[in-house]
C-alpha positions as CSV (number, residue, x, y, z in Angstrom):
1,M,0.0,0.0,0.0
2,M,1.0,3.6,-0.5
3,L,1.7,4.2,3.3
4,R,4.2,1.4,3.4
5,S,6.0,2.7,0.3
6,L,6.3,6.1,2.0
7,F,7.5,4.6,5.3
8,A,11.2,5.1,4.8
9,S,11.1,8.8,3.8
10,A,8.4,9.6,6.4
11,L,10.7,8.2,9.2
12,L,13.4,10.7,8.1
13,I,11.3,13.8,7.7
14,G,8.7,13.2,10.4
15,L,4.9,13.5,10.3
16,G,3.2,16.8,9.4
17,L,-0.1,18.3,8.3
18,I,-0.6,19.1,4.6
19,G,-1.0,22.8,4.0
20,V,-3.8,24.5,2.1
21,D,-1.6,26.6,-0.3
22,A,-3.1,24.9,-3.4
23,Y,-6.6,25.7,-2.4
24,A,-6.5,29.4,-3.0
25,Q,-4.3,29.0,-6.1
26,S,-6.5,26.5,-7.8
27,H,-9.7,28.4,-6.9
28,E,-8.2,31.5,-8.6
29,N,-7.3,29.5,-11.7
30,S,-10.6,27.8,-11.9
31,R,-13.2,30.5,-11.1
32,D,-13.2,32.0,-14.5
33,L,-13.7,28.6,-16.2
34,V,-17.1,27.3,-17.3
35,D,-18.2,25.0,-14.5
36,R,-20.4,22.0,-14.5
37,V,-21.8,19.3,-12.2
38,V,-19.6,16.1,-12.4
39,A,-21.3,14.0,-9.6
40,V,-24.3,13.9,-7.3
41,V,-24.0,12.5,-3.8
42,G,-27.3,12.3,-1.9
43,S,-28.7,15.8,-2.3
44,D,-25.3,17.4,-2.8
45,V,-23.6,18.2,-6.1
46,I,-19.9,18.1,-6.9
47,L,-18.6,20.7,-9.4
48,K,-15.7,20.3,-11.8
49,S,-14.0,23.3,-10.1
50,D,-14.2,21.4,-6.8
51,V,-12.4,18.4,-8.2
52,D,-9.8,20.7,-9.9
53,Q,-8.9,22.2,-6.5
54,I,-8.4,18.7,-5.0
55,A,-6.4,17.5,-8.0
56,N,-4.1,20.5,-7.9
57,T,-3.5,19.9,-4.2
58,L,-2.7,16.2,-4.9
59,V,-0.1,17.3,-7.4
60,Q,1.6,19.4,-4.8
61,Q,1.3,16.8,-2.1
62,Q,2.9,14.1,-4.3
63,D,5.6,16.6,-5.4
64,Q,4.8,15.9,-9.1
65,Q,5.9,18.0,-11.9
66,G,3.6,19.3,-14.7
67,D,-0.2,19.3,-15.0
68,V,-2.9,17.3,-13.3
69,T,-3.2,13.8,-14.9
70,P,-6.5,12.1,-15.6
71,E,-5.6,9.5,-12.8
72,L,-5.1,12.3,-10.2
73,W,-8.3,14.1,-11.3
74,R,-10.2,10.8,-10.9
75,E,-8.6,10.4,-7.4
76,G,-9.7,13.9,-6.5
77,L,-13.3,13.1,-7.5
78,D,-13.2,9.9,-5.5
79,Q,-12.0,11.8,-2.4
80,L,-14.8,14.3,-2.7
81,I,-17.4,11.6,-3.1
82,N,-16.1,9.8,0.0
83,Q,-16.2,13.1,1.9
84,R,-19.8,13.8,0.9
85,V,-20.8,10.2,1.7
86,M,-19.4,10.6,5.3
87,S,-21.2,14.0,5.6
88,E,-24.4,12.3,4.5
89,I,-24.0,9.5,7.0
90,A,-23.2,12.1,9.7
91,R,-26.3,14.1,8.9
92,R,-28.4,11.0,9.4
93,D,-26.9,10.4,12.8
94,T,-28.4,12.8,15.3
95,N,-25.7,12.0,17.8
96,I,-23.1,13.6,15.5
97,T,-23.1,17.4,15.6
98,V,-20.6,20.3,15.0
99,P,-21.1,23.4,17.1
100,D,-21.4,26.7,15.3
101,E,-18.4,28.0,17.3
102,Q,-16.2,25.3,15.9
103,V,-17.3,26.0,12.3
104,D,-16.7,29.7,12.8
105,A,-13.2,29.1,14.3
106,Q,-12.1,26.8,11.5
107,L,-13.6,29.1,8.8
108,D,-11.9,32.2,10.2
109,R,-8.6,30.4,10.3
110,R,-8.9,29.2,6.7
111,I,-10.0,32.6,5.3
112,Q,-7.1,34.2,7.1
113,Q,-4.7,31.7,5.5
114,M,-6.2,32.4,2.1
115,A,-5.8,36.2,2.6
116,E,-2.2,35.7,3.5
117,Q,-1.6,33.6,0.5
118,A,-3.4,36.1,-1.8
119,G,-1.4,39.0,-0.4
120,G,-4.1,40.6,1.9
121,E,-7.8,40.9,2.1
122,E,-8.1,43.3,-0.8
123,A,-6.2,40.8,-3.0
124,L,-8.4,38.0,-1.7
125,A,-11.5,39.9,-2.7
126,E,-10.2,40.6,-6.1
127,A,-9.2,37.0,-6.7
128,Y,-12.5,35.5,-5.6
129,G,-14.9,38.3,-6.6
130,Q,-16.2,38.3,-3.0
131,T,-15.4,40.2,0.2
132,P,-14.0,38.1,3.0
133,A,-17.3,38.4,4.8
134,E,-19.2,37.2,1.7
135,L,-16.7,34.4,1.1
136,R,-17.1,33.4,4.8
137,E,-20.9,33.0,4.3
138,S,-20.6,31.1,1.0
139,L,-18.2,28.6,2.5
140,R,-19.9,28.1,5.8
141,E,-22.1,25.0,5.0
142,D,-19.2,23.4,3.0
143,F,-17.1,23.8,6.1
144,R,-19.8,22.3,8.3
145,D,-20.0,19.3,5.9
146,Q,-16.2,18.9,6.0
147,L,-16.2,19.0,9.8
148,L,-19.1,16.5,10.0
149,A,-17.1,14.2,7.7
150,Q,-14.0,14.6,9.8
151,R,-16.0,13.7,13.0
152,V,-17.3,10.5,11.4
153,R,-13.9,9.6,10.1
154,Q,-12.3,10.1,13.5
155,Q,-14.9,8.0,15.2
156,R,-14.2,5.1,12.8
157,L,-10.4,5.5,13.2
158,N,-10.5,5.6,17.0
159,R,-12.1,2.1,17.0
160,V,-9.2,0.5,15.1
161,R,-6.7,-1.4,17.3
162,I,-3.5,-3.2,16.2
163,T,-1.8,-6.1,17.9
164,P,2.0,-6.7,18.4
165,S,1.8,-9.6,15.9
166,E,0.2,-7.4,13.3
167,I,2.9,-4.8,13.8
168,E,5.7,-7.3,13.4
169,E,4.0,-8.8,10.3
170,W,3.6,-5.3,8.7
171,F,7.3,-4.4,9.4
172,N,8.7,-7.8,8.1
173,E,7.1,-7.2,4.7
174,I,9.4,-4.2,4.1
175,P,12.6,-5.2,2.3
176,E,15.6,-4.6,4.4
177,E,17.3,-2.5,1.8
178,E,14.4,-0.1,1.9
179,L,14.7,0.5,5.6
180,P,16.3,3.9,6.3
181,V,19.3,4.6,8.5
182,L,18.3,7.0,11.3
183,P,20.8,9.5,12.6
184,A,22.0,9.5,16.2
185,S,19.4,11.0,18.6
186,V,18.7,11.7,22.2
187,R,15.7,11.7,24.5
188,L,15.8,14.2,27.3
189,S,13.9,16.4,29.7
190,H,14.9,19.8,31.0
191,I,14.0,22.5,33.5
192,V,14.2,26.1,32.2
193,R,14.6,29.4,34.1
194,Y,14.6,32.8,32.4
195,P,17.0,35.3,33.8
196,Q,15.0,38.2,35.4
197,P,16.0,41.5,33.8
198,T,17.2,44.4,35.9
199,E,15.0,47.4,36.5
200,E,17.1,49.5,34.2
201,A,16.7,47.0,31.3
202,R,13.0,46.7,31.8
203,A,12.5,50.4,31.9
204,E,14.4,50.8,28.6
205,A,12.2,48.2,26.9
206,E,9.0,49.7,28.3
207,E,10.0,53.1,27.1
208,I,10.5,51.8,23.6
209,I,7.1,49.9,23.5
210,T,5.4,53.0,24.9
211,T,6.9,55.2,22.2
212,I,5.7,52.7,19.5
213,R,2.2,52.7,21.0
214,D,2.1,56.5,21.0
215,S,3.1,56.6,17.4
216,V,0.1,54.3,16.6
217,V,-2.5,55.8,18.9
218,T,-1.8,59.5,18.6
219,G,0.7,59.7,15.7
220,G,-1.4,57.9,13.1
221,A,1.2,55.2,12.4
222,E,0.0,51.9,11.0
223,F,0.1,49.1,13.6
224,E,1.3,46.6,11.0
225,E,4.1,48.8,9.7
226,M,5.4,49.4,13.2
227,A,5.3,45.6,13.9
228,Q,7.2,44.9,10.8
229,Q,9.8,47.5,11.7
230,F,10.2,47.0,15.4
231,S,8.6,43.8,16.7
232,E,11.1,41.2,18.0
233,D,8.7,38.2,17.6
234,P,10.1,36.3,14.6
235,G,7.0,34.3,14.2
236,S,4.6,37.2,13.4
237,R,6.8,40.2,12.5
238,S,6.7,39.6,8.7
239,Q,2.9,39.5,8.9
240,G,2.7,42.8,10.7
241,G,2.3,41.1,14.1
242,R,-0.8,39.1,13.0
243,I,-1.8,36.0,15.0
244,S,-5.2,34.5,14.0
245,G,-7.4,31.6,14.7
246,I,-5.8,30.9,18.1
247,S,-7.6,30.2,21.4
248,V,-6.7,32.6,24.2
249,N,-6.2,29.4,26.3
250,D,-3.1,28.7,24.2
251,F,-1.4,31.9,25.2
252,V,0.6,32.4,28.4
253,P,-1.6,33.9,31.2
254,E,-0.3,37.4,30.9
255,F,-1.0,37.6,27.2
256,A,-4.3,35.7,27.5
257,A,-5.6,38.1,30.1
258,V,-5.2,41.1,27.9
259,A,-6.3,39.4,24.6
260,S,-9.5,38.2,26.3
261,R,-10.6,41.5,27.8
262,I,-9.4,44.4,25.5
263,E,-12.0,46.1,23.3
264,I,-12.1,45.2,19.6
265,G,-9.8,47.6,17.7
266,E,-8.3,49.2,20.8
267,V,-4.5,49.1,21.3
268,S,-3.6,47.8,24.7
269,Q,-1.4,49.5,27.2
270,P,2.1,48.0,27.3
271,F,2.3,44.8,29.5
272,Y,5.2,42.6,30.6
273,N,5.4,39.0,29.5
274,P,8.0,37.1,31.7
275,T,7.9,34.1,29.4
276,H,9.3,36.1,26.5
277,T,11.1,38.5,28.8
278,G,9.6,41.5,27.0
279,Y,6.8,44.0,26.6
280,H,3.8,43.7,24.3
281,I,1.1,45.8,22.9
282,I,-2.0,44.1,21.4
283,R,-4.8,45.1,19.1
284,V,-7.6,42.5,18.9
285,N,-9.3,42.6,15.4
286,E,-12.0,40.0,16.0
287,R,-13.1,37.6,18.8
288,S,-15.3,34.6,18.5
289,G,-15.8,32.7,21.7
290,N,-12.3,32.0,23.0
291,T,-10.8,32.4,19.5
292,V,-9.1,35.7,18.6
293,D,-7.6,37.4,15.6
294,L,-5.0,40.0,16.7
295,N,-1.9,41.9,16.0
296,H,0.9,42.4,18.5
297,I,4.3,44.0,18.9
298,L,7.0,42.6,21.2
299,I,10.0,44.4,22.5
300,R,12.4,42.1,24.4
301,V,14.3,43.2,27.4
302,D,18.1,43.4,26.6
303,P,19.4,40.1,28.0
304,R,22.7,41.8,28.8
305,G,20.7,43.6,31.5
306,S,19.5,40.5,33.2
307,N,20.3,38.9,36.5
308,E,21.7,35.6,35.2
309,E,23.2,34.5,38.6
310,A,19.8,34.2,40.1
311,A,18.6,31.8,37.4
312,I,21.8,29.7,37.8
313,E,21.4,29.5,41.6
314,Y,17.8,28.6,41.3
315,L,18.6,25.7,38.9
316,S,21.5,24.6,41.1
317,A,19.1,24.2,44.0
318,V,16.6,22.3,41.9
319,R,19.4,20.0,40.6
320,D,20.5,19.3,44.2
321,S,16.9,18.3,45.1
322,V,16.9,15.8,42.2
323,V,20.5,14.4,42.6
324,N,20.9,14.4,46.3
325,H,17.4,14.3,47.8
326,D,15.6,11.8,45.5
327,Q,13.1,14.3,44.1
328,S,11.5,13.4,40.7
329,F,12.9,15.4,37.8
330,A,9.5,15.3,36.1
331,R,7.8,16.6,39.3
332,M,10.4,19.4,39.7
333,A,10.0,20.3,36.0
334,S,6.2,20.7,36.4
335,R,6.7,22.9,39.4
336,H,9.7,25.0,38.6
337,S,10.3,25.1,34.8
338,Q,9.3,28.4,33.1
339,E,9.0,26.8,29.7
340,T,5.3,26.1,29.6
341,R,5.2,23.5,26.9
342,S,7.8,21.1,28.3
343,A,6.8,21.8,31.9
344,E,3.3,20.4,31.1
345,M,5.0,17.1,30.0
346,G,7.2,16.8,33.1
347,G,10.1,18.5,31.3
348,R,10.0,16.2,28.3
349,V,11.4,17.9,25.1
350,V,9.9,17.0,21.7
351,D,10.8,17.9,18.2
352,P,8.6,21.0,17.4
353,R,8.1,19.8,13.8
354,S,7.3,16.2,14.2
355,G,6.2,16.0,17.9
356,M,8.5,13.0,18.4
357,P,10.6,12.7,21.6
358,D,13.8,11.7,19.6
359,L,15.9,14.7,18.9
360,V,18.5,14.4,16.2
361,L,21.8,15.2,17.9
362,D,23.4,17.0,15.0
363,R,20.4,19.4,14.7
364,L,20.7,20.6,18.3
365,G,22.6,23.8,18.7
366,A,26.0,24.3,20.4
367,S,24.4,25.2,23.7
368,W,22.4,21.9,23.8
369,Q,25.5,19.9,22.8
370,E,27.4,21.5,25.7
371,S,24.6,20.6,28.2
372,L,24.7,17.0,27.0
373,R,28.4,16.6,27.0
374,G,29.5,13.7,29.1
375,L,26.0,12.7,30.3
376,E,25.0,9.1,30.7
377,P,21.3,8.1,30.8
378,G,19.9,9.2,34.1
379,D,22.4,12.0,34.7
380,V,21.4,15.6,35.3
381,S,23.6,18.4,33.9
382,E,24.8,21.5,35.6
383,P,23.0,24.7,34.8
384,N,23.9,25.9,31.3
385,R,22.9,28.8,29.1
386,V,20.7,27.7,26.2
387,R,19.0,28.9,23.0
388,L,15.7,27.1,23.2
389,L,14.0,25.4,20.3
390,D,11.6,28.2,20.0
391,G,14.4,30.8,19.8
392,D,14.1,32.1,23.3
393,R,17.2,32.2,25.6
394,G,17.5,31.1,29.1
395,Y,19.2,28.6,31.4
396,H,18.4,25.0,31.9
397,I,19.4,21.7,33.5
398,V,19.0,18.6,31.4
399,Q,18.3,15.0,32.4
400,L,19.3,12.5,29.7
401,H,17.0,9.6,29.2
402,R,18.5,7.8,26.2
403,R,21.2,8.0,23.6
404,T,20.4,6.2,20.4
405,P,23.3,5.7,17.9
406,E,22.9,6.0,14.2
407,H,21.2,2.7,13.0
408,R,19.1,1.0,10.5
409,V,15.5,1.2,11.7
410,N,14.4,-2.0,13.6
411,L,11.7,-3.3,15.9
412,D,13.9,-3.3,19.0
413,M,14.9,0.4,18.9
414,D,12.0,2.0,16.9
415,Y,9.0,0.0,18.0
416,E,6.7,3.0,18.8
417,R,7.4,4.7,15.4
418,I,6.8,1.5,13.6
419,R,3.6,0.9,15.6
420,Q,2.3,4.3,14.5
421,F,2.9,3.7,10.8
422,A,1.4,0.2,11.0
423,L,-1.7,1.5,12.8
424,Q,-2.1,4.3,10.2
425,E,-2.1,1.8,7.4
426,K,-4.6,-0.4,9.1
427,Q,-6.8,2.6,9.9
428,T,-6.7,3.6,6.2
429,R,-7.6,0.1,5.1
430,V,-10.5,-0.2,7.6
431,L,-11.8,3.2,6.7
432,E,-11.7,2.5,3.0
433,E,-13.7,-0.8,3.5
434,W,-16.2,1.0,5.7
435,I,-16.7,3.8,3.1
436,A,-17.1,1.3,0.3
437,E,-20.0,-0.2,2.3
438,K,-21.6,3.1,3.0
439,R,-21.4,4.1,-0.6
440,E,-24.0,1.4,-1.3
441,E,-26.4,3.2,1.1
442,V,-26.1,6.7,-0.4
443,Y,-27.3,7.8,-3.9
444,I,-24.3,8.5,-6.1
445,E,-24.3,9.4,-9.7
446,V,-21.0,10.2,-11.5
447,M,-21.5,12.1,-14.7
448,V,-18.0,11.8,-16.1
449,E,-16.9,8.5,-17.7
450,N,-13.6,9.7,-19.0
451,P,-11.7,12.5,-17.1
452,E,-9.7,13.3,-20.2
453,D,-12.9,14.6,-21.9
454,I,-13.8,17.1,-19.2
455,M,-10.2,18.1,-18.7
456,A,-9.8,18.8,-22.4
457,A,-13.0,20.9,-22.3
458,Q,-11.2,23.6,-20.2
């Protein structure tokens, strides 16, 4: 099956979500074409332009060169039919619902992505012939159907289990020469403390952010332009400080408190964020439930004006509790680490791209290498300065759990990874069989016998 053929490369690059870049591009290319109905599923119709969008996405996903082939177009049509079948089954099941808030949140996030891809809301309106608000309304029911289909799909997948013997059988079918060689990696946990800035350094950063706010509020400067010029948040600076489709619960408490209470369109007063060791100002553009769309500017406190000795002493005391007084490293991380994400997992560090606990040793920066130098599994390092995986700087102590040398993938060393891939393939197979059964229960009429004919018509 396709999943097994992709196993080797997926192990090396990690798992990720497919983007939606092709959606806006294909819609722009297809909206001026003569459209037609190519299939009917229940009471829903599928248009040629719908299939064109999916087929163009498949070309990008499979990294193919050239135009859409008839085979890919037919595959796109089949995917849309399956989605509509699952939506129809979900509509018949009164126990399956999708709250309006979830539809709105997903729709807002998608339209924002489309606007960024198009080059802004004005460019989006020009490309689609609709304002973002009109586009939002026209896509609402399609999004509801997609979410219903996702809910049905997830319910079916959650029921699938896989046994150790099935995992071993699946793995043994892969030719040895196709198994990849994985690089040396480590598993570890850490406890992070951010040096507290001096009053002078904080005052300097607060003065800068206050001047920027005054330029926006009283001087008429554009918030987005000031963010692009001055913000020190690398993740949002190029987008004018824009953060969209995020729940306030995902922000650190200091940021969430302001984002949840400030009036729409108002620029907040400067506030200090100890996690990022800097001052923010926020402008909330839209709020739907707990989901917000906002712009922000961050000015970090100069780390050269920070009390690093206090962070080192704090971590030394925590290390002493673990090494000499039998305290659990995970418990101490949950209580004392200032890096929220890892603290919630008892200090465990995962690859931010794949979510896997195995960190490729050669990809870790020099500060990480220094912290790990000479450690054996179970050891805890001395406090060291570190550039964290999200770019922030601080101090940490590290507990090494495992060192894995470079090796060809095998069941003994990589069982959990192999289990995940084997389970995914079984889930795919079971879902395909279930959909094939359900297709017999739903009215389906396909009006295209030869994809080449309809593709040539454009």
